[in-house]
C-alpha positions in Angstrom: 13.6 111.9 38.1 16.4 114.0 36.4 15.4 112.3 33.0 11.5 113.0 33.4 12.6 116.7 34.1 14.7 116.9 31.0 12.0 115.3 28.8 9.4 117.9 30.0 11.9 120.6 29.4 12.7 119.2 25.8 9.3 120.2 24.7 9.4 123.8 26.4 12.9 124.9 27.0 15.8 123.1 25.1 18.5 125.0 27.2 17.0 124.0 30.4 16.7 120.5 29.1 20.5 120.4 28.4 21.0 121.3 32.0 18.6 118.5 33.4 20.0 115.8 31.0 23.7 116.6 32.0 22.6 116.3 35.7 21.0 113.0 34.9 24.0 111.8 33.0 26.3 112.7 36.0 23.9 110.9 38.5 23.7 107.9 36.4 27.7 107.7 35.8 28.2 108.1 39.6 25.6 105.2 40.2 27.3 103.0 37.6 24.0 102.8 35.8 25.3 102.4 32.2 21.8 102.1 30.6 20.7 105.4 32.4 24.0 107.1 31.2 23.4 106.0 27.6 19.7 107.3 27.9 20.9 110.6 29.2 23.5 111.0 26.6 21.1 110.4 23.8 18.7 113.0 25.3 21.5 115.3 26.0 22.4 115.2 22.4 18.8 115.7 21.3 18.4 118.7 23.5 21.8 120.2 22.5 20.7 119.8 19.0 17.5 121.7 19.7 19.1 124.3 21.5 21.4 125.0 18.9 24.4 124.0 21.2 26.2 121.8 18.4 25.8 124.5 15.6 27.0 127.3 17.9 30.1 125.5 19.0 30.7 124.2 15.2 30.4 120.8 16.3 28.9 119.9 12.9 30.4 116.3 12.9 28.6 115.4 16.1 25.4 117.4 14.9 25.6 115.1 11.8 25.9 112.0 13.7 22.9 113.0 16.0 20.8 114.0 12.9 21.4 110.6 11.2 20.7 108.6 14.5 17.5 110.6 14.9 16.5 109.6 11.3 17.4 105.9 12.1 15.1 105.9 15.2 12.2 107.7 13.2 12.7 104.8 10.5 12.6 102.1 13.0 9.9 103.4 15.2 7.5 105.3 12.8 7.9 108.1 15.3 8.5 111.6 13.7 9.2 110.2 10.3 8.0 113.6 8.8 11.1 115.1 10.3 13.6 112.4 9.2 14.1 114.0 5.5 15.0 117.3 7.0 17.3 115.8 9.5 19.0 113.8 6.7 19.2 116.8 4.3 21.1 118.8 7.0 23.4 115.8 7.8 24.1 115.3 3.9 24.9 119.0 3.9 27.3 118.7 6.8 29.0 115.6 5.0 29.4 117.2 1.7 30.8 120.4 3.3 33.5 118.3 4.9 34.2 116.1 2.0 33.1 113.0 3.7 32.8 109.7 2.0 29.6 109.1 3.6 27.9 111.9 1.8 26.8 109.9 -1.3 25.3 107.0 0.7 23.3 109.6 2.9 22.1 111.5 -0.2 20.9 108.2 -1.8 19.3 107.4 1.4 17.4 110.9 1.5 16.4 110.3 -2.0 14.8 107.0 -1.0 12.7 108.9 1.6 11.3 110.8 -1.2 10.3 107.8 -2.9 8.1 106.4 -0.3 
């Protein structure tokens, strides 16, 4: 139920969604539900990104990971494909700022989206 609550708030109030997904993660962890905990963790990360939590905490490395994961999912499922280039662009910027060796590969991937 907490997951459904969080999914509703994802669309309307990201800060409230964060709280719901945290509660879902806690309940799933206590119940030993690994799949439920993994799903809650994923949605928690998405909600934190939407709320600006990751940027406010300067957790840009985690933000980049979440953005690449979102682009991966968009690519596999076809859902929100139009958002993927923006997510990749932000992730590339974070990796370039930090001097990450992943930046060139992500930049090439972003260019490939433009070729589609």
